[in-house]
C-alpha positions as CSV (number, residue, x, y, z in Angstrom):
1,V,107.9,88.4,92.1
2,N,106.9,91.2,89.6
3,A,106.8,88.8,86.7
4,C,104.6,86.3,88.7
5,R,102.1,89.3,89.5
6,T,102.3,90.4,86.0
7,M,101.2,87.0,84.8
8,G,98.4,86.5,87.5
9,I,100.7,83.8,89.0
10,D,100.4,83.3,93.0
11,L,103.8,82.8,94.6
12,L,103.5,80.9,97.9
13,G,106.2,81.2,100.4
14,P,108.6,78.2,101.4
15,D,107.0,75.5,103.5
16,I,108.6,72.6,105.0
17,N,106.1,70.0,103.9
18,E,105.3,71.5,100.4
19,S,108.5,73.0,99.1
20,N,110.9,71.1,96.9
21,R,114.5,72.2,96.1
22,N,113.4,74.5,93.5
23,F,110.3,76.6,92.7
24,T,107.5,74.1,92.0
25,P,103.9,74.4,90.7
26,V,101.4,73.1,93.2
27,K,98.3,73.9,91.5
28,E,97.1,75.8,88.4
29,G,98.3,79.6,88.7
30,T,100.3,78.7,92.0
31,I,104.0,78.4,92.5
32,R,105.8,77.3,95.7
33,F,109.0,78.9,96.7
34,G,112.0,76.5,96.6
35,L,114.1,75.6,99.7
36,A,117.4,76.1,97.9
37,A,116.5,79.4,97.1
38,I,116.6,80.6,100.7
39,K,119.9,82.4,101.8
40,N,122.2,80.2,103.9
41,V,120.4,76.8,102.8
42,G,123.0,74.6,100.9
43,Q,122.2,71.6,98.5
44,Q,123.0,69.0,101.2
45,A,120.8,70.5,103.9
46,V,117.9,70.4,101.4
47,E,118.7,66.7,100.3
48,S,118.8,65.8,103.9
49,I,115.3,67.3,104.6
50,L,113.5,66.0,101.4
51,A,115.0,62.5,102.1
52,E,113.6,62.3,105.7
53,R,110.2,64.0,104.4
54,S,109.8,61.4,101.9
55,T,109.6,58.5,104.6
56,R,106.7,60.2,106.2
57,E,103.2,60.0,104.8
58,R,102.2,63.3,106.5
59,G,105.3,65.0,106.4
60,F,106.9,66.7,109.4
61,E,104.5,67.4,112.2
62,S,106.8,69.1,114.9
63,F,110.0,71.2,114.7
64,F,111.5,68.6,117.0
65,E,110.6,65.5,114.7
66,L,112.6,67.6,111.9
67,M,115.5,68.2,114.1
68,E,115.6,64.6,115.4
69,S,115.9,63.2,112.0
70,V,118.0,65.5,109.5
71,D,121.7,65.7,109.3
72,L,122.8,68.5,111.8
73,R,126.3,68.8,110.0
74,H,124.4,70.4,107.0
75,C,121.2,71.6,108.8
76,N,123.2,73.6,111.2
77,R,121.9,76.6,113.3
78,R,122.6,79.3,110.5
79,T,120.5,77.2,108.3
80,M,117.7,76.3,110.5
81,E,117.5,80.1,111.6
82,S,117.5,81.2,108.0
83,M,114.7,78.9,107.3
84,V,112.6,80.1,110.2
85,Y,113.0,83.8,109.2
86,A,111.9,82.9,105.7
87,G,108.7,81.4,107.2
88,V,109.5,77.7,106.4
89,F,107.7,76.4,109.5
90,D,104.9,78.7,109.8
91,S,102.4,76.0,108.7
92,L,103.4,73.8,111.8
93,G,101.8,76.4,113.8
94,Y,104.8,78.2,115.5
95,T,105.6,81.6,115.6
96,R,109.0,82.7,114.2
97,K,110.0,84.2,117.4
98,A,109.3,81.3,119.3
99,L,111.4,79.0,117.2
100,I,114.2,81.4,117.4
101,Q,114.0,81.7,121.0
102,S,114.1,77.8,121.3
103,M,116.7,76.9,118.9
104,D,119.4,76.2,121.5
105,M,117.2,73.8,123.3
106,A,116.1,72.1,120.0
107,F,119.7,71.6,118.8
108,Q,120.6,70.2,122.4
109,H,117.7,67.9,122.2
110,A,118.4,66.9,118.8
111,Q,122.0,66.3,119.4
112,R,121.2,64.2,122.3
113,E,118.4,62.1,120.5
114,Q,120.7,61.4,117.5
115,A,123.5,60.3,119.9
116,D,121.4,58.1,121.8
117,R,120.1,56.5,118.6
118,Q,123.4,55.8,117.2
119,S,124.5,54.1,120.7
120,G,121.3,52.1,120.4
121,Q,119.7,53.7,123.5
122,S,116.1,55.0,123.7
123,S,115.4,58.4,125.0
124,L,112.7,58.7,127.7
125,F,112.3,62.5,126.8
126,A,111.6,61.5,123.2
127,A,109.0,59.0,124.3
128,V,107.4,61.8,126.3
129,E,107.7,64.0,123.4
130,S,105.9,61.5,121.0
131,T,102.9,61.1,123.0
132,G,101.3,64.3,121.8
133,P,101.4,68.1,121.3
134,T,100.7,68.7,125.2
135,A,104.4,67.8,125.9
136,E,105.9,69.8,123.0
137,P,108.3,72.2,124.7
138,I,108.0,75.0,122.0
139,P,105.0,76.9,122.2
140,R,102.7,77.1,119.0
141,G,99.1,78.1,118.3
142,D,97.2,81.3,119.0
143,G,98.6,83.9,121.6
144,V,102.3,83.0,121.2
145,A,104.5,85.9,120.8
146,E,105.7,86.9,117.3
147,F,108.4,89.5,116.0
148,D,107.0,92.8,115.2
149,S,105.6,93.0,111.6
150,T,108.6,95.3,110.6
151,D,111.1,92.6,111.8
152,V,109.1,89.6,110.2
153,L,109.3,91.5,106.8
154,K,112.9,92.6,107.2
155,Y,114.1,89.3,108.0
156,E,111.9,87.7,105.1
157,K,113.6,90.0,102.5
158,E,117.0,89.2,103.9
159,M,116.2,85.6,103.4
160,L,114.2,85.4,100.3
161,G,115.2,88.6,98.5
162,F,111.8,90.3,98.7
163,Y,108.9,90.6,100.9
164,M,106.6,87.4,101.0
165,S,104.1,87.6,103.7
166,G,103.3,91.4,103.6
167,H,104.9,94.6,102.7
168,P,105.8,97.7,104.9
169,L,103.6,100.0,103.0
170,K,100.4,97.6,103.6
171,K,99.3,99.5,106.9
172,F,99.3,102.7,104.9
173,E,97.7,101.4,101.9
174,R,94.0,103.0,102.6
175,T,95.3,106.3,103.5
176,L,97.7,106.2,100.3
177,K,94.8,105.8,98.1
178,H,93.8,109.6,99.1
179,I,97.1,111.0,98.4
180,R,98.5,112.4,95.0
181,S,101.4,110.1,94.7
182,V,102.5,108.1,91.7
183,A,102.7,104.2,91.7
184,I,105.8,102.8,90.3
185,E,104.2,100.6,87.8
186,N,102.8,103.9,86.0
187,L,106.2,105.5,85.6
188,P,106.6,104.2,82.2
189,R,103.6,106.0,81.0
190,M,104.6,109.4,82.4
191,A,106.4,112.1,80.5
192,N,110.3,112.5,80.6
193,G,110.9,115.3,83.3
194,A,107.7,114.9,85.0
195,K,107.8,115.7,88.9
196,V,106.6,112.9,90.9
197,E,106.1,111.7,94.4
198,I,106.2,107.9,95.5
199,A,105.5,106.0,98.9
200,G,108.0,103.3,98.7
201,V,110.9,101.6,100.5
202,I,114.4,101.4,99.6
203,L,115.4,97.9,98.9
204,D,119.2,98.3,98.5
205,Y,121.5,101.2,97.9
206,S,125.2,102.2,97.4
207,I,127.5,105.3,98.2
208,R,129.8,106.4,95.4
209,L,132.3,109.3,95.1
210,T,132.2,111.6,92.3
211,R,135.5,112.9,90.7
212,S,135.3,115.9,93.0
213,G,135.3,113.5,96.1
214,K,131.6,114.1,96.9
215,E,129.0,111.2,97.8
216,M,126.3,110.5,95.9
217,C,123.8,107.4,96.2
218,R,122.4,105.0,93.8
219,L,119.4,103.0,95.2
220,V,116.4,100.8,94.1
221,I,113.0,101.8,95.4
222,E,109.9,99.4,95.6
223,D,106.3,99.9,96.3
224,M,103.5,97.3,96.0
225,T,103.4,97.6,92.4
226,G,107.2,97.4,91.4
227,S,110.6,98.7,91.6
228,V,112.7,101.6,90.3
229,E,116.2,102.6,90.1
230,A,116.8,106.1,91.5
231,I,119.9,108.5,91.9
232,I,120.4,111.1,94.6
233,F,123.2,113.6,93.4
234,P,125.6,115.1,95.8
235,A,123.6,118.4,96.7
236,A,120.4,116.6,97.5
237,Y,122.4,113.4,99.4
238,E,124.3,116.0,101.7
239,R,120.7,117.1,102.9
240,I,118.9,113.9,103.0
241,Q,121.3,111.3,103.5
242,K,120.1,110.9,107.3
243,D,116.9,109.6,105.9
244,V,118.3,107.0,103.5
245,C,117.6,103.6,105.2
246,K,116.3,100.2,104.0
247,D,112.9,98.7,104.5
248,V,111.6,101.8,106.1
249,P,108.4,103.2,104.5
250,L,109.5,106.4,102.8
251,F,107.7,109.5,100.9
252,I,110.1,110.2,98.0
253,S,110.0,113.3,95.7
254,G,111.9,113.8,92.7
255,T,112.0,114.0,88.6
256,L,111.4,111.2,86.2
257,E,114.1,110.6,83.8
258,K,114.1,107.9,81.1
259,K,117.3,106.2,79.7
260,E,118.0,107.4,76.1
261,D,118.8,104.0,74.9
262,T,115.9,101.9,76.6
263,G,113.3,104.4,77.7
264,T,113.6,102.8,81.3
265,P,112.5,105.2,83.9
266,Q,114.8,106.2,86.6
267,L,114.1,108.9,89.5
268,I,116.2,111.6,90.5
269,V,115.5,112.1,94.1
270,N,115.6,115.4,95.7
271,G,113.7,114.9,98.9
272,L,112.5,112.0,101.1
273,K,110.7,111.7,104.4
274,Q,109.9,108.8,106.8
275,L,106.5,107.9,106.2
276,N,104.2,108.2,109.2
277,H,100.6,109.6,110.0
278,E,101.9,113.1,110.4
279,V,103.3,113.0,107.0
280,L,100.3,111.5,105.6
281,E,98.1,113.9,107.0
282,E,100.1,116.4,105.4
283,K,100.1,115.0,102.1
284,Q,96.6,113.9,101.9
285,E,94.4,115.7,99.4
286,R,92.3,118.6,100.9
287,S,89.1,118.6,98.9
288,L,85.6,120.1,98.6
289,H,82.7,117.9,97.5
290,L,79.3,119.4,95.9
291,K,76.3,117.1,96.0
292,L,74.2,118.0,93.0
293,T,70.6,117.2,92.2
294,P,69.1,115.5,89.3
295,E,67.7,119.0,88.3
296,L,71.3,120.2,87.4
297,D,71.3,122.3,84.2
298,Q,73.5,124.6,82.2
299,D,72.6,127.7,84.2
300,A,73.5,126.1,87.3
301,L,76.7,125.0,86.1
302,Q,77.5,128.5,84.9
303,R,76.7,129.9,88.5
304,L,78.8,127.2,90.0
305,Q,81.8,128.1,87.9
306,T,81.5,131.7,88.6
307,I,81.4,131.0,92.3
308,L,84.2,128.9,92.5
309,L,86.5,131.1,90.3
310,G,85.8,133.9,92.9
311,F,87.6,131.8,95.7
312,R,90.9,130.4,94.0
313,G,92.8,128.2,96.3
314,N,94.5,124.7,96.6
315,L,91.4,122.6,97.5
316,S,90.4,120.1,94.8
317,V,86.7,120.3,93.7
318,Y,84.6,117.1,93.2
319,F,80.9,117.0,91.8
320,H,78.7,114.2,92.9
321,L,76.0,113.9,90.3
322,D,72.9,112.2,91.7
323,S,71.1,110.0,89.0
324,G,67.8,110.5,90.6
325,G,67.0,107.0,91.3
326,A,70.0,106.2,93.6
327,S,71.8,107.9,96.4
328,V,74.5,110.4,95.8
329,N,77.0,107.6,96.8
330,G,75.7,105.6,93.8
331,G,75.9,108.5,91.4
332,K,78.8,109.7,89.2
333,V,81.8,111.6,90.7
334,I,83.6,114.1,88.6
335,R,87.0,115.8,89.6
336,A,87.0,119.4,88.5
337,H,89.9,120.7,86.6
338,D,92.6,122.2,88.8
339,S,91.8,125.7,87.7
340,F,88.7,125.3,89.8
341,R,90.6,124.8,92.9
342,V,89.3,126.9,95.9
343,N,90.1,128.2,99.4
344,Y,87.4,127.1,102.0
345,T,85.6,130.2,103.5
346,R,82.1,130.2,105.1
347,E,81.2,132.9,102.4
348,L,81.9,130.3,99.7
349,M,79.9,127.7,101.5
350,D,77.0,130.0,101.8
351,R,77.2,130.9,98.2
352,L,77.3,127.5,97.0
353,M,74.2,126.4,99.2
354,K,72.2,129.2,97.4
355,V,72.3,127.4,94.1
356,N,69.0,125.2,94.3
357,Q,70.7,122.5,92.5
358,V,73.5,121.9,95.3
359,D,72.0,119.6,97.7
360,G,75.1,119.6,100.2
361,V,78.8,120.5,100.4
362,Y,81.4,119.0,102.5
363,L,85.0,119.6,103.3
364,A,87.3,116.6,103.4
365,I,90.9,115.5,104.0
366,G,91.5,112.0,102.4
367,D,88.4,110.1,103.0
368,R,87.6,112.0,106.4
369,I,84.9,114.6,106.3
370,L,85.8,117.7,108.4
371,K,82.7,120.1,107.8
372,Q,79.4,119.1,106.1
373,F,76.7,121.4,104.9
374,D,73.3,120.0,104.2
375,R,69.9,121.1,102.6
376,R,67.5,119.9,105.1
377,V,64.0,118.7,104.4
378,S,62.6,121.9,105.3
379,G,64.9,123.9,102.8
380,R,67.2,125.5,105.4
381,V,70.7,125.0,105.2
382,G,72.8,123.5,108.1
383,A,76.3,122.8,109.1
384,R,77.6,120.0,110.9
């Protein structure tokens, strides 16, 4: 998956009417996942499906049509459920939950239909079934219940080896942009020994015993940019082992260590928390933003520097430079050096707003403005 991403190739999930046995190019820059690469789907099952599909100009149009025609000795319940969880039948309009819930009925009908066919009898039920989608007993279309998104992704990864239709971190993507965390793809460019924080999920882990009999943990962590191997040594593992679980969004802190022989990065984990909105609120950057006028000069900058250094604290400071012809949002934004981090007070706001070249100041958490001070048209300063 990472190789496809690096090369700009779009990897599509497995599909009952488009996938072949192996990974197959479907158009320039796009590859379709192969049926044989799905867990629990054997070669004979794939051959049965492809043989029946080749006799149909439009491919399979319903789940019952497929079940009535394939060899059920090879396309058994385990195989069909694995294909459902992998998303193979999504293009037919079914939800994965509806198919799993209807699996018993589908097998009973398919076995009866195939037995009738072998004995030369016709099935009245099959005749009704073929009259149109209104008789289709498995619901499909809008409004049909689906598994929770967490379960959809968990089952996908179990069957395919990775997340296909989404990622557990996706729902946090916007907020994560405002957190000072590191994308895994950037780890190789960081210095050995750097302290890092990563938002990710544990793809896999194993527990091992040290010579002294204490437990430690080796794991693989993934975010939406890549994956990295990690280690939790005994002292840290004893403290955080309850939060070590797969497929759950986590906020992970540790030290970057590069292997001597290859330079490959790995993470020595010393802390992790389940990622939720409370943790995100805690981790989001608190910042102070100064909107500056086009008349900004060296004297004004010197005054601002003196003021900021008098209120040292933990808030990052950003300068929004108005070019004059556009709005502040269209101008340039510069993040001040960490030595200019400040502590928010009303006195600081008042002193900043007394600098004529400061058009406004606002306090923010992430992209959410908490308090704003504007220089109004009358020249007075107001807080909102």
